[in-house]
BAPATOR-290700 format. One record per residue: residue number from 1; residue in one letter; x, y, z of N, C-alpha, C, O, CB in turn. Coordinates in nm, 4 decimals. Glycine has a CB too. Layout:
BEGIN
+-----+------+----------+----------+----------+----------+----------+----------+----------+----------+----------+----------+----------+----------+----------+----------+----------+
: seq : type :     n_px :     n_py :     n_pz :    ca_px :    ca_py :    ca_pz :     c_px :     c_py :     c_pz :     o_px :     o_py :     o_pz :    cb_px :    cb_py :    cb_pz :
+-----+------+----------+----------+----------+----------+----------+----------+----------+----------+----------+----------+----------+----------+----------+----------+----------+
: NUM :    A :        X :        Y :        Z :        X :        Y :        Z :        X :        Y :        Z :        X :        Y :        Z :        X :        Y :        Z :
...
+-----+------+----------+----------+----------+----------+----------+----------+----------+----------+----------+----------+----------+----------+----------+----------+----------+
END
This chain:
BEGIN
+-----+------+----------+----------+----------+----------+----------+----------+----------+----------+----------+----------+----------+----------+----------+----------+----------+
: seq : type :     n_px :     n_py :     n_pz :    ca_px :    ca_py :    ca_pz :     c_px :     c_py :     c_pz :     o_px :     o_py :     o_pz :    cb_px :    cb_py :    cb_pz :
+-----+------+----------+----------+----------+----------+----------+----------+----------+----------+----------+----------+----------+----------+----------+----------+----------+
:   1 :    M :  -0.5505 :   0.3541 :   1.3364 :  -0.4190 :   0.3917 :   1.2909 :  -0.3779 :   0.5273 :   1.3485 :  -0.2603 :   0.5526 :   1.3747 :  -0.4151 :   0.3948 :   1.1390 :
:   2 :    E :  -0.4755 :   0.6115 :   1.3669 :  -0.4432 :   0.7419 :   1.4260 :  -0.3938 :   0.7229 :   1.5688 :  -0.3042 :   0.7944 :   1.6137 :  -0.5666 :   0.8360 :   1.4236 :
:   3 :    Q :  -0.4519 :   0.6269 :   1.6404 :  -0.4102 :   0.6003 :   1.7779 :  -0.2667 :   0.5496 :   1.7844 :  -0.2010 :   0.5634 :   1.8876 :  -0.5037 :   0.4991 :   1.8426 :
:   4 :    H :  -0.2174 :   0.4917 :   1.6762 :  -0.0801 :   0.4424 :   1.6696 :   0.0168 :   0.5486 :   1.6181 :   0.1358 :   0.5215 :   1.6020 :  -0.0733 :   0.3195 :   1.5809 :
:   5 :    G :  -0.0333 :   0.6686 :   1.5923 :   0.0521 :   0.7789 :   1.5500 :   0.0907 :   0.7767 :   1.4038 :   0.1875 :   0.8417 :   1.3645 :   0.1742 :   0.7794 :   1.6308 :
:   6 :    L :   0.0150 :   0.7014 :   1.3207 :   0.0486 :   0.6916 :   1.1792 :  -0.0008 :   0.8119 :   1.0997 :   0.0583 :   0.8475 :   0.9977 :  -0.0094 :   0.5646 :   1.1210 :
:   7 :    F :  -0.1076 :   0.8740 :   1.1451 :  -0.1570 :   0.9957 :   1.0819 :  -0.2302 :   1.0794 :   1.1848 :  -0.2654 :   1.0320 :   1.2927 :  -0.2492 :   0.9630 :   0.9626 :
:   8 :    E :  -0.2523 :   1.2042 :   1.1493 :  -0.3307 :   1.2969 :   1.2320 :  -0.4487 :   1.3422 :   1.1496 :  -0.4425 :   1.3449 :   1.0267 :  -0.2451 :   1.4195 :   1.2807 :
:   9 :    S :  -0.5561 :   1.3779 :   1.2171 :  -0.6731 :   1.4273 :   1.1447 :  -0.7422 :   1.5355 :   1.2261 :  -0.7269 :   1.5443 :   1.3480 :  -0.7713 :   1.3122 :   1.1135 :
:  10 :    W :  -0.8181 :   1.6167 :   1.1555 :  -0.8968 :   1.7224 :   1.2195 :  -1.0125 :   1.7587 :   1.1279 :  -1.0126 :   1.7275 :   1.0088 :  -0.8090 :   1.8481 :   1.2507 :
:  11 :    W :  -1.1095 :   1.8244 :   1.1859 :  -1.2261 :   1.8702 :   1.1103 :  -1.2031 :   2.0123 :   1.0624 :  -1.1487 :   2.0952 :   1.1353 :  -1.3546 :   1.8620 :   1.1958 :
:  12 :    E :  -1.2447 :   2.0403 :   0.9392 :  -1.2375 :   2.1754 :   0.8842 :  -1.3757 :   2.2146 :   0.8346 :  -1.4467 :   2.1348 :   0.7735 :  -1.1322 :   2.1845 :   0.7694 :
:  13 :    D :  -1.4120 :   2.3388 :   0.8620 :  -1.5375 :   2.3889 :   0.8086 :  -1.5287 :   2.4003 :   0.6569 :  -1.4216 :   2.4242 :   0.6011 :  -1.5729 :   2.5250 :   0.8712 :
:  14 :    S :  -1.6425 :   2.3829 :   0.5916 :  -1.6471 :   2.3932 :   0.4466 :  -1.7530 :   2.4966 :   0.4089 :  -1.8613 :   2.5002 :   0.4671 :  -1.6777 :   2.2548 :   0.3810 :
:  15 :    S :  -1.7206 :   2.5796 :   0.3120 :  -1.8178 :   2.6805 :   0.2689 :  -1.9223 :   2.6197 :   0.1751 :  -2.0228 :   2.6838 :   0.1445 :  -1.7460 :   2.7976 :   0.1991 :
:  16 :    S :  -1.8991 :   2.4968 :   0.1298 :  -1.9927 :   2.4361 :   0.0344 :  -2.0460 :   2.3018 :   0.0836 :  -2.0643 :   2.2094 :   0.0044 :  -1.9251 :   2.4177 :  -0.1008 :
:  17 :    G :  -2.0706 :   2.2909 :   0.2124 :  -2.1259 :   2.1666 :   0.2645 :  -2.0872 :   2.1447 :   0.4089 :  -2.0435 :   2.2370 :   0.4776 :  -2.0803 :   2.0496 :   0.1810 :
:  18 :    P :  -2.1034 :   2.0227 :   0.4542 :  -2.0723 :   1.9924 :   0.5945 :  -1.9219 :   1.9973 :   0.6209 :  -1.8422 :   1.9958 :   0.5270 :  -2.1274 :   1.8544 :   0.6325 :
:  19 :    P :  -1.8833 :   2.0030 :   0.7473 :  -1.7409 :   2.0002 :   0.7810 :  -1.6749 :   1.8763 :   0.7208 :  -1.7383 :   1.7720 :   0.7052 :  -1.7211 :   2.0026 :   0.9345 :
:  20 :    R :  -1.5478 :   1.8895 :   0.6875 :  -1.4734 :   1.7801 :   0.6248 :  -1.3554 :   1.7408 :   0.7116 :  -1.2903 :   1.8243 :   0.7744 :  -1.4253 :   1.8200 :   0.4839 :
:  21 :    R :  -1.3304 :   1.6123 :   0.7128 :  -1.2162 :   1.5611 :   0.7892 :  -1.0916 :   1.5672 :   0.7005 :  -1.0947 :   1.5239 :   0.5853 :  -1.2426 :   1.4141 :   0.8394 :
:  22 :    T :  -0.9833 :   1.6206 :   0.7541 :  -0.8574 :   1.6313 :   0.6823 :  -0.7557 :   1.5403 :   0.7513 :  -0.7486 :   1.5352 :   0.8741 :  -0.8070 :   1.7797 :   0.6773 :
:  23 :    Y :  -0.6774 :   1.4687 :   0.6706 :  -0.5793 :   1.3740 :   0.7225 :  -0.4397 :   1.4120 :   0.6751 :  -0.4224 :   1.4637 :   0.5647 :  -0.6137 :   1.2301 :   0.6789 :
:  24 :    I :  -0.3399 :   1.3859 :   0.7601 :  -0.2003 :   1.4057 :   0.7215 :  -0.1194 :   1.2880 :   0.7768 :  -0.1381 :   1.2459 :   0.8910 :  -0.1447 :   1.5439 :   0.7747 :
:  25 :    L :  -0.0294 :   1.2362 :   0.6932 :   0.0578 :   1.1261 :   0.7312 :   0.1697 :   1.1808 :   0.8190 :   0.2328 :   1.2808 :   0.7847 :   0.1154 :   1.0537 :   0.6058 :
:  26 :    T :   0.1940 :   1.1159 :   0.9313 :   0.3030 :   1.1579 :   1.0194 :   0.4342 :   1.0943 :   0.9722 :   0.4341 :   1.0093 :   0.8832 :   0.2730 :   1.1190 :   1.1675 :
:  27 :    A :   0.5454 :   1.1361 :   1.0324 :   0.6749 :   1.0754 :   0.9989 :   0.6726 :   0.9262 :   1.0317 :   0.7281 :   0.8453 :   0.9573 :   0.7904 :   1.1458 :   1.0755 :
:  28 :    T :   0.6090 :   0.8900 :   1.1422 :   0.5956 :   0.7491 :   1.1789 :   0.5116 :   0.6751 :   1.0756 :   0.5434 :   0.5626 :   1.0370 :   0.5326 :   0.7351 :   1.3188 :
:  29 :    G :   0.4035 :   0.7401 :   1.0310 :   0.3177 :   0.6798 :   0.9291 :   0.3904 :   0.6621 :   0.7970 :   0.3738 :   0.5605 :   0.7295 :   0.1939 :   0.7644 :   0.9083 :
:  30 :    R :   0.4706 :   0.7605 :   0.7603 :   0.5471 :   0.7511 :   0.6350 :   0.6463 :   0.6351 :   0.6420 :   0.6614 :   0.5597 :   0.5459 :   0.6221 :   0.8840 :   0.6063 :
:  31 :    H :   0.7128 :   0.6215 :   0.7550 :   0.8078 :   0.5112 :   0.7719 :   0.7349 :   0.3766 :   0.7638 :   0.7829 :   0.2837 :   0.6988 :   0.8827 :   0.5240 :   0.9072 :
:  32 :    A :   0.6206 :   0.3664 :   0.8290 :   0.5428 :   0.2421 :   0.8251 :   0.4978 :   0.2110 :   0.6824 :   0.5029 :   0.0957 :   0.6396 :   0.4203 :   0.2519 :   0.9186 :
:  33 :    L :   0.4543 :   0.3123 :   0.6093 :   0.4113 :   0.2934 :   0.4708 :   0.5288 :   0.2482 :   0.3838 :   0.5145 :   0.1558 :   0.3037 :   0.3503 :   0.4238 :   0.4149 :
:  34 :    E :   0.6438 :   0.3123 :   0.3989 :   0.7623 :   0.2733 :   0.3221 :   0.8021 :   0.1287 :   0.3513 :   0.8403 :   0.0551 :   0.2603 :   0.8794 :   0.3672 :   0.3534 :
:  35 :    T :   0.7933 :   0.0881 :   0.4782 :   0.8250 :  -0.0492 :   0.5174 :   0.7284 :  -0.1477 :   0.4524 :   0.7703 :  -0.2527 :   0.4037 :   0.8209 :  -0.0638 :   0.6703 :
:  36 :    E :   0.6000 :  -0.1148 :   0.4514 :   0.5003 :  -0.2027 :   0.3884 :   0.5227 :  -0.2123 :   0.2380 :   0.5092 :  -0.3199 :   0.1798 :   0.3581 :  -0.1518 :   0.4169 :
:  37 :    I :   0.5567 :  -0.1007 :   0.1752 :   0.5825 :  -0.1014 :   0.0307 :   0.7029 :  -0.1899 :  -0.0004 :   0.7000 :  -0.2661 :  -0.0970 :   0.6065 :   0.0428 :  -0.0218 :
:  38 :    E :   0.8086 :  -0.1807 :   0.0804 :   0.9251 :  -0.2674 :   0.0605 :   0.8855 :  -0.4139 :   0.0720 :   0.9315 :  -0.4969 :  -0.0064 :   1.0355 :  -0.2342 :   0.1626 :
:  39 :    S :   0.8014 :  -0.4460 :   0.1679 :   0.7559 :  -0.5835 :   0.1876 :   0.6733 :  -0.6315 :   0.0683 :   0.6899 :  -0.7444 :   0.0223 :   0.6735 :  -0.5946 :   0.3168 :
:  40 :    I :   0.5848 :  -0.5460 :   0.0186 :   0.5022 :  -0.5816 :  -0.0971 :   0.5905 :  -0.6030 :  -0.2200 :   0.5703 :  -0.6981 :  -0.2954 :   0.3965 :  -0.4716 :  -0.1249 :
:  41 :    R :   0.6876 :  -0.5152 :  -0.2399 :   0.7785 :  -0.5309 :  -0.3551 :   0.8570 :  -0.6613 :  -0.3461 :   0.8772 :  -0.7280 :  -0.4475 :   0.8760 :  -0.4118 :  -0.3637 :
:  42 :    A :   0.9014 :  -0.6984 :  -0.2271 :   0.9736 :  -0.8244 :  -0.2089 :   0.8823 :  -0.9426 :  -0.2412 :   0.9262 :  -1.0395 :  -0.3031 :   1.0277 :  -0.8361 :  -0.0642 :
:  43 :    T :   0.7570 :  -0.9354 :  -0.2005 :   0.6605 :  -1.0413 :  -0.2300 :   0.6349 :  -1.0514 :  -0.3797 :   0.6305 :  -1.1616 :  -0.4344 :   0.5289 :  -1.0163 :  -0.1558 :
:  44 :    V :   0.6180 :  -0.9373 :  -0.4465 :   0.5970 :  -0.9358 :  -0.5919 :   0.7175 :  -0.9973 :  -0.6621 :   0.7009 :  -1.0751 :  -0.7560 :   0.5725 :  -0.7911 :  -0.6429 :
:  45 :    D :   0.8386 :  -0.9634 :  -0.6179 :   0.9596 :  -1.0191 :  -0.6767 :   0.9631 :  -1.1705 :  -0.6579 :   0.9927 :  -1.2441 :  -0.7520 :   1.0844 :  -0.9543 :  -0.6148 :
:  46 :    L :   0.9335 :  -1.2165 :  -0.5384 :   0.9329 :  -1.3595 :  -0.5091 :   0.8311 :  -1.4331 :  -0.5958 :   0.8612 :  -1.5387 :  -0.6514 :   0.9027 :  -1.3832 :  -0.3610 :
:  47 :    L :   0.7114 :  -1.3777 :  -0.6070 :   0.6085 :  -1.4409 :  -0.6894 :   0.6480 :  -1.4418 :  -0.8370 :   0.6201 :  -1.5388 :  -0.9075 :   0.4748 :  -1.3688 :  -0.6714 :
:  48 :    G :   0.7116 :  -1.3364 :  -0.8838 :   0.7585 :  -1.3314 :  -1.0219 :   0.8615 :  -1.4407 :  -1.0492 :   0.8570 :  -1.5062 :  -1.1533 :   0.8182 :  -1.1942 :  -1.0526 :
:  49 :    R :   0.9545 :  -1.4601 :  -0.9551 :   1.0540 :  -1.5655 :  -0.9717 :   0.9887 :  -1.7036 :  -0.9686 :   1.0302 :  -1.7938 :  -1.0413 :   1.1611 :  -1.5553 :  -0.8627 :
:  50 :    L :   0.8864 :  -1.7199 :  -0.8843 :   0.8140 :  -1.8464 :  -0.8785 :   0.7455 :  -1.8761 :  -1.0119 :   0.7527 :  -1.9884 :  -1.0617 :   0.7105 :  -1.8434 :  -0.7651 :
:  51 :    V :   0.6797 :  -1.7768 :  -1.0692 :   0.6132 :  -1.7938 :  -1.1990 :   0.7162 :  -1.8256 :  -1.3071 :   0.6934 :  -1.9132 :  -1.3906 :   0.5330 :  -1.6665 :  -1.2367 :
:  52 :    D :   0.8294 :  -1.7551 :  -1.3060 :   0.9349 :  -1.7807 :  -1.4049 :   0.9832 :  -1.9257 :  -1.3965 :   1.0017 :  -1.9912 :  -1.4991 :   1.0535 :  -1.6838 :  -1.3838 :
:  53 :    R :   1.0034 :  -1.9750 :  -1.2754 :   1.0497 :  -2.1142 :  -1.2598 :   0.9412 :  -2.2117 :  -1.3035 :   0.9705 :  -2.3127 :  -1.3675 :   1.0902 :  -2.1426 :  -1.1129 :
:  54 :    A :   0.8154 :  -2.1820 :  -1.2693 :   0.7057 :  -2.2705 :  -1.3107 :   0.6958 :  -2.2745 :  -1.4624 :   0.6754 :  -2.3811 :  -1.5204 :   0.5716 :  -2.2241 :  -1.2497 :
:  55 :    E :   0.7100 :  -2.1595 :  -1.5269 :   0.7047 :  -2.1559 :  -1.6730 :   0.8244 :  -2.2286 :  -1.7341 :   0.8135 :  -2.2833 :  -1.8438 :   0.7003 :  -2.0107 :  -1.7228 :
:  56 :    G :   0.9372 :  -2.2298 :  -1.6653 :   1.0526 :  -2.3042 :  -1.7126 :   1.0267 :  -2.4536 :  -1.7151 :   1.0814 :  -2.5253 :  -1.7988 :   1.1723 :  -2.2745 :  -1.6264 :
:  57 :    V :   0.9436 :  -2.5003 :  -1.6239 :   0.9095 :  -2.6422 :  -1.6170 :   0.7874 :  -2.6744 :  -1.7037 :   0.7875 :  -2.7735 :  -1.7767 :   0.8832 :  -2.6833 :  -1.4715 :
:  58 :    L :   0.6856 :  -2.5925 :  -1.6958 :   0.5576 :  -2.6201 :  -1.7607 :   0.5413 :  -2.5561 :  -1.8976 :   0.4537 :  -2.5954 :  -1.9747 :   0.4476 :  -2.5744 :  -1.6732 :
:  59 :    G :   0.6233 :  -2.4599 :  -1.9277 :   0.6022 :  -2.3801 :  -2.0476 :   0.5189 :  -2.2581 :  -2.0125 :   0.4763 :  -2.2432 :  -1.8979 :   0.5336 :  -2.4633 :  -2.1583 :
:  60 :    P :   0.4952 :  -2.1705 :  -2.1093 :   0.4204 :  -2.0469 :  -2.0811 :   0.2827 :  -2.0760 :  -2.0205 :   0.2102 :  -2.1650 :  -2.0650 :   0.4040 :  -1.9647 :  -2.2096 :
:  61 :    L :   0.2502 :  -1.9986 :  -1.9191 :   0.1211 :  -2.0125 :  -1.8529 :   0.0239 :  -1.9094 :  -1.9083 :   0.0628 :  -1.7984 :  -1.9447 :   0.1357 :  -1.9970 :  -1.6998 :
:  62 :    R :  -0.1031 :  -1.9478 :  -1.9140 :  -0.2044 :  -1.8505 :  -1.9588 :  -0.2205 :  -1.7429 :  -1.8516 :  -0.2160 :  -1.7711 :  -1.7318 :  -0.3423 :  -1.9209 :  -1.9878 :
:  63 :    R :  -0.2389 :  -1.6227 :  -1.8960 :  -0.2607 :  -1.5111 :  -1.8037 :  -0.4099 :  -1.4925 :  -1.7844 :  -0.4862 :  -1.5034 :  -1.8805 :  -0.1949 :  -1.3797 :  -1.8564 :
:  64 :    P :  -0.4533 :  -1.4646 :  -1.6619 :  -0.5972 :  -1.4416 :  -1.6392 :  -0.6425 :  -1.3159 :  -1.7125 :  -0.5645 :  -1.2231 :  -1.7340 :  -0.6280 :  -1.4290 :  -1.4874 :
:  65 :    R :  -0.7673 :  -1.3148 :  -1.7494 :  -0.8238 :  -1.1990 :  -1.8210 :  -0.8695 :  -1.0940 :  -1.7268 :  -0.9195 :  -0.9900 :  -1.7697 :  -0.9386 :  -1.2400 :  -1.9089 :
+-----+------+----------+----------+----------+----------+----------+----------+----------+----------+----------+----------+----------+----------+----------+----------+----------+
END
């Protein structure tokens, strides 16, 4: 993902252990993340409508535990 410009990373020294890798989301990465979130929300909405229609035909469905 770093090669695609979605985030940048670098190593930082640590006073309490080994060097640590630090990551930051780029503007391109933020846009890609926002696009994926929109897609996931659309899928959740679609699945919710599907369940609502199924319950309209079958009656209330049991929810998994």
